[in-house]
C-alpha positions in Angstrom: 69.8 38.7 21.4 69.3 37.8 17.7 65.9 38.1 16.3 64.7 35.0 14.4 63.7 35.7 10.9 60.9 33.6 9.4 60.8 32.9 5.7 57.6 34.2 4.2 55.7 31.5 2.3 53.5 32.7 -0.5 50.5 30.6 -1.3 49.5 30.5 -4.9 46.2 32.3 -5.4 43.3 30.2 -6.6 42.4 30.6 -10.2 39.9 33.5 -10.1 37.3 32.2 -12.5 35.6 29.0 -13.7 38.4 26.9 -15.3 36.0 25.2 -17.6 34.9 28.4 -19.2 38.4 29.8 -19.3 39.5 26.6 -21.1 36.7 27.1 -23.7 38.3 30.4 -24.6 41.8 29.0 -24.8 40.6 25.9 -26.8 38.8 28.2 -29.2 42.0 30.2 -29.7 43.8 27.0 -30.5 41.1 26.1 -33.0 41.5 29.5 -34.7 45.2 28.8 -34.9 44.5 25.4 -36.6 42.8 27.3 -39.4 45.2 30.2 -39.7 48.7 28.7 -39.2 49.4 27.3 -42.7 52.4 26.8 -45.0 52.2 28.3 -48.5 50.8 25.1 -49.9 47.9 25.1 -47.3 49.2 22.3 -45.1 48.9 22.9 -41.4 51.9 24.3 -39.5 52.6 22.8 -36.0 50.6 24.6 -33.4 52.6 26.5 -30.8 51.9 28.1 -27.5 53.0 31.5 -28.9 50.5 31.3 -31.7 47.6 30.4 -29.4 48.6 33.2 -27.0 48.8 35.7 -29.9 45.2 34.8 -30.9 44.2 35.5 -27.3 46.0 38.8 -27.1 44.6 39.9 -30.5 41.1 39.2 -29.1 41.6 41.8 -26.4 43.0 44.3 -28.9 39.7 43.9 -30.9 41.4 41.9 -33.7 39.0 38.9 -34.1 39.3 38.4 -37.9 42.1 36.7 -39.8 42.8 36.4 -43.5 44.2 33.2 -44.8 45.4 33.2 -48.4 47.6 30.1 -48.3 46.5 26.9 -50.0 44.6 28.3 -52.9 44.1 31.6 -54.7 41.2 32.6 -52.5 41.1 34.4 -49.2 39.4 32.7 -46.3 38.2 34.7 -43.3 38.4 33.2 -39.8 36.5 34.9 -36.9 37.0 34.3 -33.2 33.7 34.9 -31.3 34.1 34.7 -27.5 31.1 36.8 -26.6 29.2 33.9 -25.2 31.6 33.6 -22.3 31.0 35.2 -18.9 32.4 38.7 -18.6 34.5 37.7 -15.6 36.3 35.1 -17.6 37.1 37.5 -20.4 38.3 40.1 -17.9 40.5 37.6 -16.0 42.2 36.3 -19.1 42.8 39.9 -20.3 45.1 40.3 -17.3 48.7 39.6 -18.4 49.7 38.1 -15.1 46.9 35.5 -15.2 47.2 34.8 -18.9 50.9 34.2 -18.5 50.5 32.2 -15.3 51.0 28.4 -14.9 47.2 27.6 -15.0 46.7 29.2 -18.4 50.0 27.8 -19.7 48.8 24.3 -18.9 45.4 25.1 -20.6 47.3 26.2 -23.7 49.3 23.0 -23.7 46.2 20.9 -23.2 44.3 22.8 -25.9 47.1 22.2 -28.4 47.1 18.5 -27.6 43.3 18.3 -27.9 43.3 20.1 -31.3 46.1 18.0 -32.6 44.3 14.8 -31.7 40.9 15.8 -33.2 40.3 14.3 -36.6 37.1 16.2 -37.2 38.8 19.6 -36.9 41.8 18.6 -38.9 39.7 17.4 -41.8 37.5 20.4 -41.8 40.3 22.9 -41.5 42.3 21.3 -44.3 39.2 21.2 -46.6 38.1 24.9 -46.2 41.6 26.3 -46.4 42.5 24.5 -49.7 39.1 24.1 -51.5 39.6 26.8 -54.0 36.8 28.9 -52.6 36.6 32.0 -50.3 35.2 30.7 -47.0 34.0 32.4 -43.8 34.9 30.4 -40.7 33.6 31.3 -37.3 34.9 29.7 -34.0 32.3 30.4 -31.4 32.4 29.9 -27.6 29.1 29.0 -25.9 29.8 29.8 -22.2 26.6 30.6 -20.4 24.6 32.6 -22.9 22.6 29.6 -24.0 23.0 30.3 -27.7 24.6 26.9 -28.2 23.0 23.5 -28.4 22.5 21.5 -25.2 25.9 19.9 -24.8 27.9 22.1 -27.2 30.6 24.4 -25.7 32.6 25.5 -28.8 31.2 25.4 -32.3 32.7 25.9 -35.8 30.6 27.4 -38.5 31.5 27.7 -42.2 29.7 30.1 -44.5 26.5 30.0 -42.4 26.2 31.4 -38.9 23.3 29.0 -38.2 24.6 25.8 -39.7 27.2 24.2 -37.5 29.9 22.2 -39.2 31.6 20.9 -36.0 30.6 21.0 -32.4 32.6 20.2 -29.3 31.5 19.3 -25.7 34.3 20.4 -23.5 35.1 19.1 -20.0 38.2 20.4 -18.3 40.3 19.1 -15.4 39.3 16.2 -13.3 35.6 16.3 -14.2 34.2 12.7 -13.9 30.6 13.3 -14.7 29.6 12.5 -18.2 25.9 13.0 -18.0 22.8 12.1 -16.1 19.2 10.9 -16.3 16.8 12.5 -13.9 13.2 11.9 -13.1 10.6 11.5 -10.3 10.0 7.8 -10.9 13.1 5.8 -10.1 12.0 2.7 -12.0 11.4 4.6 -15.2 14.6 6.5 -14.6 16.6 3.3 -14.4 14.9 1.9 -17.5 15.6 5.0 -19.6 19.2 5.2 -18.3 20.2 1.7 -19.1 18.3 1.8 -22.4 20.8 4.4 -23.6 23.5 1.7 -23.3 21.4 -0.8 -25.2 20.5 -2.7 -22.0 16.8 -3.6 -21.3 16.4 -3.8 -17.5 12.7 -3.2 -17.4 11.8 -6.9 -17.0 14.2 -7.8 -14.3 12.4 -9.0 -11.1 14.2 -6.3 -9.1 12.4 -3.6 -10.9 9.2 -4.4 -9.2 10.9 -4.0 -5.8 12.2 -0.6 -6.9 8.7 0.5 -7.8 7.3 -0.8 -4.6 9.9 1.0 -2.6 9.1 4.2 -4.5 5.4 3.8 -3.7 6.1 3.4 0.0 8.0 6.6 0.4 6.8 9.0 3.0 7.6 12.1 0.9 7.1 15.0 0.5 9.4 16.6 3.0 9.6 19.8 5.0 13.2 20.5 4.2 16.3 18.9 2.7 17.3 18.0 6.2 14.1 16.3 7.0 15.0 13.1 9.0 12.5 11.1 7.0 14.7 11.5 3.9 17.4 9.1 5.3 14.7 6.5 5.9 13.3 6.8 2.4 16.8 6.9 0.9 17.7 3.7 2.7 14.5 2.0 1.3 15.3 3.0 -2.3 19.0 2.1 -2.1 18.0 -1.3 -0.5 15.9 -2.0 -3.6 18.3 -0.6 -6.3 21.3 -2.6 -5.0 19.7 -6.0 -5.7 18.6 -4.8 -9.1 22.2 -3.8 -9.9 23.3 -7.3 -8.9 20.7 -8.7 -11.4 22.0 -6.4 -14.1 25.6 -7.6 -13.5 24.4 -11.2 -13.8 22.4 -10.7 -17.0 24.8 -8.4 -18.9 27.9 -10.5 -18.2 31.1 -11.1 -20.3 29.2 -13.3 -22.8 26.8 -10.5 -23.4 29.6 -7.9 -23.7 31.7 -10.1 -26.0 29.2 -9.7 -28.8 30.6 -6.7 -30.7 27.3 -5.0 -31.3 26.5 -5.0 -27.5 29.9 -3.6 -26.7 29.4 -0.9 -29.3 26.0 0.0 -27.9 27.4 0.3 -24.4 30.2 2.6 -25.5 27.7 4.5 -27.7 25.8 5.1 -24.5 28.8 6.6 -22.9 29.4 8.9 -25.8 25.7 10.0 -25.6 26.1 10.7 -21.9 29.0 12.9 -22.6 27.6 14.8 -25.7 23.9 14.5 -25.4 21.5 13.6 -28.2 23.5 15.6 -30.9 25.1 13.2 -33.4 27.7 15.7 -34.6 29.5 16.5 -31.3 33.0 15.5 -30.4 34.1 15.3 -26.8 37.2 17.1 -25.5 38.4 16.3 -22.0 41.4 18.5 -21.2 44.1 17.4 -23.6 42.2 14.4 -25.0 39.8 14.5 -27.9 37.2 11.8 -28.4 35.2 11.2 -31.6 33.0 8.4 -32.7 36.1 6.5 -34.0 37.6 6.7 -30.5 34.6 5.1 -28.9 34.3 2.5 -31.6 38.0 1.5 -30.9 37.3 1.3 -27.2 34.2 -0.9 -27.9 36.4 -3.3 -29.9 38.8 -3.5 -27.1 35.9 -4.1 -24.7 34.5 -6.9 -26.8 37.9 -8.6 -27.2 38.5 -8.4 -23.4 35.0 -9.9 -22.8 35.8 -12.8 -25.1 38.7 -13.6 -22.8 36.4 -13.3 -19.7 38.1 -10.0 -18.8 35.2 -7.5 -19.1 32.4 -7.2 -16.7 30.1 -4.9 -14.7 30.9 -4.8 -11.0 29.1 -3.4 -8.0 31.2 -0.6 -6.5 31.6 0.2 -2.8 30.2 3.5 -1.5 27.1 5.2 -0.1 25.2 5.2 -3.4 24.4 2.1 -5.4 27.0 2.2 -8.2 27.8 -0.2 -11.0 31.1 0.0 -12.9 32.2 -1.4 -16.3 35.7 -2.9 -16.4 37.9 -4.2 -19.2 41.2 -6.0 -18.3 40.9 -4.5 -14.8 40.5 -0.9 -16.0 37.3 0.9 -15.0 35.8 2.6 -18.1 32.8 4.3 -16.5 30.3 4.0 -13.6 26.5 4.4 -13.4 25.6 5.8 -10.0 22.0 6.0 -8.5 21.4 9.1 -6.5 18.5 10.2 -4.3 17.8 14.0 -4.2 15.0 16.2 -2.9 13.8 19.1 -5.0 11.8 22.0 -3.8 8.2 22.2 -4.9 6.4 25.2 -3.4 7.1 25.1 0.3 7.8 21.4 0.4 10.4 19.0 -1.1 9.8 16.0 -3.2 12.2 13.1 -4.1 14.0 13.2 -7.4 16.2 10.4 -8.7 19.3 10.8 -10.8 21.3 8.2 -12.6 24.8 9.7 -12.9 27.2 8.5 -15.6 30.8 9.1 -14.7 33.9 8.5 -16.8 36.6 6.2 -15.3 40.0 7.6 -14.2 41.9 5.9 -17.0 39.4 6.5 -19.9 41.5 9.5 -21.1 44.7 7.5 -21.1 43.1 4.7 -23.0 41.8 7.2 -25.6 45.2 8.8 -25.9 46.8 5.4 -26.6 44.3 4.9 -29.5 44.9 8.3 -31.2 
């Protein structure tokens, strides 16, 4: 009797560390390569995967400084500082098997694409390499140490370890969330959130109903699973949804078609992604956004609105959500969320306005670069 032989299927092991932090390391290595890989006249060489991986491997050998003498008669020093990253990330990428695996290979390709598309980094690197002066350049990863500014993940310093020349907010993979506004008063939370997009919703009649619903809450709660939470949540959502409908009606295509309004809306999306810092660029996987990118998108948004093809819509789902569309493409959503935070031995409501990037925002940005 023949014994049946079963083919052994090997499931690919999940990536062992946080991909976002791992990408910060890979992206920083690509940024280092942008400064160091130069032709004799100082112009940038094409970035390659081998060059980026060499920077990563050199880091583990303790070689974090590079001398660049191309472009002028002075020697520029480039330093790669990854000490802000969690130790488990550094240890994982030190493993040859992981570093040469498909996940990191994709990260390297994405990082090269992002660096190639970033005008801020190109301008800065070209300037410091060929300005006729010896410069000290530091590419620093933020990770979890907290030495970076609020939304900054990778920073570039030139001749001053405290004066940032360029900062980057990095989001890797399918991350939708751009930012959030949180608070204990939902009415004020909504006012502050929409104000960031240049939209004054404080005088809409629905805002009074939101405040009334808030004042009628039974909270606080005994636990996150307190059955009263569902009742309170339903009351809040029942007040926020009509307010969203009023927002859609007030801030319609005619409002968006005015260029300044469209620009304010997209500026709000940029702020959600990068925080209050004016000098941060946004990098999402292989796409790099700067202020020019968002200005270009706002121009497209205003043009679409003039044709009646740009509007806010109420989205389906369990949370009240409003989405901005241009020519049928969702640019972003603003979602109202009800949470309960612990205070002492009890729980109190906390409201969050989540700003989430649309699924085609990256492709739209890539088409404009």
